[in-house]
Structure formats: structure tokens, C-alpha cells
N, C-alpha and C positions, 0 to 999 in steps of 0.2 A: 273318720278318714274316708276319703273317696275310694270307691271300688276300682281296683286296678284292672286294666284291660288284660285279658288272658291271652296267652300265646295261642294262635289259631291251630298250631300243630299239636297242641295237647287237648283240643276240644274233640269230643266224641263225634260230633257232626262234621268235622273237617279233618279228622285224622286220616292222612293219606294211606292207602293200602300199600303194602309191600308186594313185590312180584309173587312171593310165596303165598300171601293171603289171597291174592287174585286167583292163583292157580288152584288153591284149596276150594274157593267158592265155585269156580267152574267145574271142579271135580264133583262136588256135591250136587251141582245142577245136573251134571251128566248122569249121576246115579239116580236122581229123581226122575229124569226123563226115561231112563231105562226101566225103572220100576213101573212107571205109568204105562209105557208101551207093552210091557209084559202083562200087566194086570188088566188093561182096558178091554182086550178081546174076550176076556173071561169074566167081565164085570157082572153078567147076569147069572152066573153059576150059583145055584142055591147052596148055602152052607148051613151047618148046624146052628141052631139058635143058642147063643151063649148069653145068659141073662146078666152075668156079672161084668161082661166086657164093657158095655157102655158106661156104667157108673165108674168103673175103674179108670177108663180113659178120660172121662169128663173130669173126675177128681184131679187127675194128673195135669190136665190142661188148665184147670182153674188155678191150681197152686202155682204152676209154672208161670202162667201169664200174670198172676197177681204179683209174684216176686219180680218179674220183668218190669211191670209197671212201676213198682216202688223204685227200682234202680234207675229207670228212665226219669221219674219225677225227681230223684236225687240229682241226676245230671242236669236237669232243667234248673234246679235251685242254684246250681253253680254257674251255668252258662247262660241262663235266661233265654233259651232259644224256643220260640213258639213252635218250631217244627218238632222238637223233642216233647213239648207239652202235648201236641196233637197225637204223637205216636204213643206216648204213655197213656193217654186217655183211651186210645184204641185198644191197647192191651188190657187196660182195666175193664173196658166194655166187654171184651171177650171173656175175661175171668169171671165176670158177674153173670153174663147172659147164658153161659153154658150150664149154670146151676138150674134155672127153670127149664132149660132144654132137657136136662136129664130127668128132672122131677116129673115133667109132663110126658116123657117118652113112654109109650105103651109097653108094659112088661118089664120096665126097669125097676120100679118100686111098687107098682100095682098093675093089674091087668090093663087098666085104661089110663093110667097116669094119675099123678096127684094134682092138686090145685084146681080141682073140677075141670080138668083138661078135656078137650075134645080130641078126636083122632088127628085133627089138623094142627094142634097147638105146637107140638114138638117140631113139625116141619116148618111152620112159619118162624119159629124162634131160630131154627137153623138158617133160614133165609136171611133174617135180620142180622144174625151173628156174622155171617160171611160178607154180606153187603156192607154192614157197618164197619167192619175191620178194613175192608178194601177202601172204603171212603176215608178212613183215618190215614191209610197209606197215601192216598191222593192229596189230602191236606198237607201231610208231611212233605211230600215232594214239592208242592207249590210254595211252601213257606221256607224251606231250608236254605234258599238262596238269599233271603232277605236279611238285612242287618238289623240287629236289635235297636229299637229307638230308645231315646232317653227315658220315655215313660216305662218301657219294658225293664230297663236297668234299674230304675228307681223304685219300681213296684215291688211289693212284698211277694216273694216266691210262695210262701205258705198260703197267702190269700188266693193266688192263682191256682195252686194245686187243690186247695180246698173247694173252690168253686167248680173246677173241672171235675173232681171226684163226685161232687154233689149232683152236677148236671148229668154225668154218666149214670149214676145210681137212679136218678129220676127217670131217665130215658129207658133204662132196663126195666124198672117197675112198670112204666107205662106200656112198654111192648109186651110185658108178661100179662098185664091186665087185658090188653087188646087181644092177645092170642088165646086167652082162656075165657074170660067173661064175654069178650066181644068176638069170639071165633066165628059166629054166624055172619058177621059183617065181612069176612074175608073169603076169597075164593077157595074151593076145595083143592088141596094138593094130593090127597089120597082117597082112593075109592073105598078103602077099608083101613085097618091099622097097619097094613104092610105094603100094598101096591100103590104106585103113583097114578094119579089121574092124568088125562091128556093135557090139562091146563098147567100141570107142574113143569112141563118142558119149557113153557114160555118164561116162567119165573126163574128157572134154573139157567136159561139162556141169558136173561137179563143179568143175573148174578155173575155169570161167566164173563160178560162184556165189561162189567164194572171191575172185576178182578184183572182182566186183561189191560184195561186202562191204567189201573194202579201199577201193574208190572211195567208198562212202557213209560209211565211217568217217572218212576224211580230209576229205571234204566237210563232214560235220557238225561237225568240230572245226577248221575252217579259221580261222586268225587271221593267219598270217604269209605273206609272199611265197613262202616255201618251200612252204607248204601248197597254195597255188594252183597251183604248178607240179607238185607231186606229184599233184594232181588230174588234170592233163594226162597224167602218167605212167600213172596208174591207168586213165584213159580209153583211152590207147593200148594198154594191156595187155588191156582188155576187147575192143577192136576186133580185136586180134590173135587172141585165143582164139575170138572169134565167127567170124572168117574160117576158123579151123581147123574149127569146127562146120559152116560152110557148105560147105566143100570135102570132097572124098572121096578125094583122092590127092595125092601129092607132085608137085612140078614143074608144078603148075597155076598159074593167075593168082593164086589165093588164097594159094598157098604163097609165091610171090615177094612179094606184098603183105604177107603175114604177117611175113616177115623184115624188110621195110622198116619196119613198125610196131615191131618189136623194136629196130631201130637208133634210131628216134625216141625210144622209151622210154629208151634208154641215154643219148642225147645231150642230152635236155632238161635234166636236172638239172646235168649238167656245164657246159653253157652258163650256166645260172643261177648256179652256184657261182663260176665264173670271173668273171662280171659283178659279182656282189655282193661277192666277195672283193676285186676291184679297187676297188670303191667304198669298202669298209671300210678298205682300206689307204690309199686316197687321203685319206679322212677322218682316218685316224690320222696321216698325214704332215702334213696341214693343222693338226691339233691339236698335233702336236709342234712345228711351226713357230711356232704361236701361243704355246705354252708357253715356247719359247726366247725369243720376242720379249718376253713378259711378264716372264720372268726377267731379261732384259737391262734392261727398263724399271725393274724393282725395284732392280737393282743401281745404275742411274743415279740413281734416286730416293734410295737410301741414300747414294750419293756426294754428291748435291746437298744432302741433309739435313746430312751431316757438314760439308760445305764451308760451308753457310750458318751452322750453329752456330759453326763456327770463325771465320767472318767476323764474326759479331755479338759473340762473346765476346772476340775479340782486342782490341776497342776498350777496354772497361773494364779488361782485364788490362794493356794498354799504359799506361793512365792510372794504374793501381795501381803499376806499376813506376816510372813517372815521378815520382809523388808520394812513393814510398818513397825515391827518390834525393834528392828535394827535402828531405824530412824529415831524411835523414842529413846533407845538406849544412848545413842550419841548425843541427843539433845539433853539428856540428863547429866552429862559430864560437865565438869567445871574446869576450864570453860567449855561450852558446847563445841563439838567437832562438826562445823557446818559443811565442810567438804564431804564428809561421809554421809551426813544427812541428805545433802543434795544428790549424792550418788544413789542412796536408797530410794529417794523420791523418783529419780529417773527410772529406776528399775520397776517401781510401782506403776509408773505411767506406761512403761513398755509392756508389763504383764497385763495391764488393763486393755491396751490395744490388742494384745494377743488373745485375750478372752473374747473380745468382740470379733476378731478374725475367725475364731473357732466356730461361732455361730454362722458366719458368712460361709465358711468352708462346708459346714453341714448342709446349709441351704443349697449350695452348688452341687454337693455330692449327690443329693437326692432329687436334684432338678434335672434339666435337660443336659445331655452330654454336650460338652464343648462350651457350655456357658461359663464366662469369666476367664477363658484361657488367654495367656499372654506369653511372650518370649521370656524364658527364665535362664539366668546364669547360675548353674548348679553350684559352682565354687562360691559365688557371692551368697547364695542361699545357705550354704553350709556355715559360712562365717557368721551370718546373721543369727542362725539357730544357736551356734556355740556362744554367741554373745548373750542371747536370751537365757541359756542354761548355765552361764558362767557362775552365778551365785550358788546354784545347787551343786555344781561340780566341785566348787571350792569348799562348801560346807561338808561334803562327803569325802574330802581329801583325795580327789581323783585327778591324776595327771592326764593331760590331753596331748595327743600327738596328731598332727594334721599333715597329710600328704595330698596336696591338691595339684592335679595335672594342669599346667597353664594352657590357655588358649583353647579351652574346650568349646565346642559349638553350642549354641543356644538350643534349648528344647521348648516345645509348646506345652503349656499345661496350666493348672490352677496353682499358683504359688502358695497360697494359704494351706491348701490340702497337702502338698508335698512337704511343706514345713512341718505340718502335724505328723506326717510319717516319720520324718527325721527326729522330731522331738520325742515321739513315742519310742523309737528305737534307742535313743540316748537315755531316756528315762528308765526303760527296761534294763539297760546296761548298768545304770547307777544302782538300781535295786538288786540286780544280780551280784554286783561287786560288794554290796553291803555285807554279804556273808564272809568276805575275805578279812581275816583278822591281822595278817602280817603287814598290812599297809601297802602291799604291792597292787595298787589299783590303777590301771592304765586304760584309757579310752583312746582308740585310734579311729580316725575318720579319714577315708581315702576316696579320691575320685580319679578315674582314669577312663580311657577309651575302651569300648567293648565292641570289637569289630569295627566296621566302617560306619555304621549307622546307629550306634547306641552309646550311652554313657553308663559306666558302672559306679555306683555309690556304695561303699562298704563301711559298716560300723562294727568295730571289733572291741570286745571287752575281755577282761582277764578274770571273769567270774568262774563259778564251778562248771559252767557249760550246760549243754542240753543233750539228753540222750539221743544219739543218732537215729534210733528207731522211732522217736517221736518228733523228729525235726520237721516232718511235713504236716503233722496234725496240729502243731502249735498255732497255725494260721486259721484253724477252724473256729467258728463262733462258739463261745462258752467253754472253750478248752484253755485252761490256764495252768501254768507251772508254779504259780504263787498261791499260797494258802488263802489270801484275801483278794485274789485277782478276780475280775469279772469275766475274763476270757474274751473280751471284745476289742482290746487295743490292737493286737496283731491282725485280727479279722478285718478291722476297719482299714488298717494299713494295706492289706492285700486288696481290699475293694478299691481303695484309692489308686494304688499302683496299676491294677488291671483296668480301671477307667482311663488311665493314661497309656494303655496298650503296653504296659511294662510287665516285669516279673519280679517277684520277691522270693528269697529263699534263705535258709539258715543252714549252717554247717559248723562242726567243731573247729576251734582254733588250736594252735600249738603254742606252748605245751598245754594250755587250758583256756577255757573261755568259749565264746560263741561269736561267729561272724555272720552278720546279716548283710546280704547283697541285694541291692535294688538296681535293676537294669531298666533304663528309660530310653526309648527310641528318640532319635533326632528327627523332628518333623518340620 
């Protein structure tokens, strides 16, 4: 299956920030600047040497950046953005290079550092660490505006991630080897294990310029919430390098503040990724729940559709079977009663046409509003329906009383649908009067004017009636007063009447029974 294009508003690299998120980013930036301005004048103040400080901070930075890189690689595997791949590689680079930086730092694990380090090793690893991460931000900013090519989309994400991780690991190993075994090839950054050499300022200034370029590159192309927080990261990086320029030795106030800014640089994006990933997964969970709910509703709608079609078609099919039996019975007489046979066959033909009309009515009911409308004479429609139901009324010994107001205006509507409404009401009346044992079964159908711009069609039976408290709910789907009822007939009637801008209601009749009133506007 082809990979679907993802909505850009759900992508981490394009997720637009809210005003609240922008204000939060600017607030953090302001706090960073305040912290820098307070610390910078005191950067050279000598502080007590805390041997466990650097290993603890470096361990935290390594773990945080490693988790951040994993999350970014995971987002890359979804969105296939080269910008995310570069950013993830930058965080993986930091997570790995801080390890030899701590191991080679004088006094952290041994007086002169591990890995046969020289006094310059940790300083050069610090330089490569910050310059390399700033370069990753520059690459991210330059790539984030580019659209993924077909090769990017079709390529294996695991392959790209694997090669990126391998290259980063090789670079870190190479730099570690260069700063330890090849330390003599590099300029001196420290005159001893603590104080900077005059040449160090030039390299720190170069590092500051690279970090500044990274800051302005991300700032100029900011669009997403990730961009705003990467601006904070770049700002913390600039403050950190600036404190290195302001200081002149290790274990000064600037040195400890420097590592604090490094920790802020690492933690910022991790917090953002965790927060945004949680939001995205929460949104995904809600979408999945809505999808399941919609799927259930569609299944229910399909079940209701099938049940309603079955409910409507069963009536003419039942009449066809009954008339077929009647025709067979009259053919079996001696001599055969051909007049009755002909009448039964006419009813079979009529019910066959009616079954076909039911499907047409359903197609129109669930199609576009107004499709298949025509002028309708309500009185004529009533007589046609009573003719259709004549056999069923006769079989159930029901007397019919008709009161049709002459010269009613025509209405606009779908004749087949309105016939089904009337057939449903009459059929329900027949079933309701089936419980009457004394034979007093009367069906009354009446038409009259309802105000100046509507026609009232009333169907009254002499059955046991409907509880007045339940008169409104009987038109709801799946609500039935009959043990074997589907609860769809009256619901469909209401749907049809409302599609014709009309109203349908039920109320008790006197002395017993139920009156269904259908009000249809004259259009």
C-alpha cells in the first residue's frame, strides 16, 4: 500500500506554535539572558573544586541527548525529513562526545585524565562538541524548508538512521583519537590543566561565531514550535560559549555556569519532544476513538438500512404470496373462478410494482434533497394506497371510513415516499387492531386543510392505543411498541415527512385507539 501523505499540521517540523508556546519560549529566552548577564561579570571568580560535578553533569547530558536523538530518529522514520535526521545526528553526536570529554578531563576520573589524555584533550573535545552541534543546527535550518523527494520517501528509514549513527560514532571515535593520541598536532588551549592559553580565545571566538550563525539560521526560518525551542537551544549555546570567552580558567563561576547552560541546552528539546509527543499520541488516541465510533455508527446505519428495507419490502412480498395462494385456490375450483384469479394476479402485479417503488423511494430518501419531486394530489394518493391495502384490510375484517376534503391544493414531494408513510401507518393500525377481539375494527383516513398553507392527513384506528407518555418516543429509531417490531417504520416515516418539511405526531383517539397526524406544507 502506498505511503499516505501526512497532514503537515501534525508534523513536528511544521507544527505551528500557539501564542502561548511562543510566549513561553520568549520567557525562557529572557531568563537565559538574565542568567547570563548576572553571571558574566563574575565569570572569573574562583570557586571550590567539586570533583563529582563534571561527571554528574556529563552523565545527565549524555543520557538526555541520547533519549532526544532516539525520539528525533523516531520522528524521522515517520516523516522522512532530512532536517530531523540532521538534528537527531547532532544530538547523538553530543551524547557520544561528552563521554570522552569527561573521561579525559583532568581530575574527573584521574589526575591527568583517562585514555592517555594530555592537558589539551578535554578542551579540544569541548570545542568539537559545541562546534559540531552548532553545525548540526545549521544543517537542520538549511534543510527544513525542502520537500522530501521520492527517493527520500521510498528509502528505508532504518537504513538512513543506521548509517547516520555509524557515521556519528566514527566521527566521535576519530576526534577522540585525534585529541588524545594526536594531541601534539593541535594547538595548546591550556597553559596547564586549569588556565587558558592566549590561543584559546581565538578558537572560542570561532566557536562563538558558528553558534551565532546557527542561532540566526534557525531564527530566520522559524515556523514550528520546534524551531522556537531550538532558538532557545542556540541561545543557551551562545551564552555557554560566551562564558568560556569571559572566563580564564576552569573551576571558576563561569565554568560551573557554563556546564549548567550545557544541561539546559540538552534538556530543552527533550522536554519539548516529550510534551509534543504526548499531545500527538493523545490526539491520535482521540482520533482512533472517533474513528471506531464512526465505524460503529456506519455499521449501525447499515444494519438499520437493511432492517428498514426488509421491513418495507416484506409487506408487498407477503401480499404477493397471499395473492398467489388465492389464485391457486380459485384455479383449483371446479369450474375455476377466472375472475377471482385475474383479480389476484392484478394484485400480485400491483404489489410487485410497489416493491420496486420501495427501492426507488429509499434511493431518493438517501440521495439529494428534492430529487424526484412532483406535484401530488393527496386525496388521489390516499385512494391509491387504500386500493393497495384493500386485500389486507379485508383479510383482517377492518372497516374503512374515508373523509377526503375536496379540492385540496397540490403539494410538492416524492410520491413513492409519501405512499410508504401512509402504508406504514395503515399497516401499524392493522397490527394494532389485531388485538381487538369483538370485531369492532375501524380504520379512518381523513384529509383536510391545516391553516392556509398546509394539508392535514390523519389515520385513526380503534386499537388499544398508545401510552400518551410514550407518544413522542415512538418515532425514535429502534423504539417499538410491538414485541417483534424493529422500531424503524415510524422513524423512517418521520424522516420522510421531515424531508418534505412536514410534521408527524401521534395522540390518543376517543374512546380508544390512536390518531397519527401528518402535516404537509403546500409548496
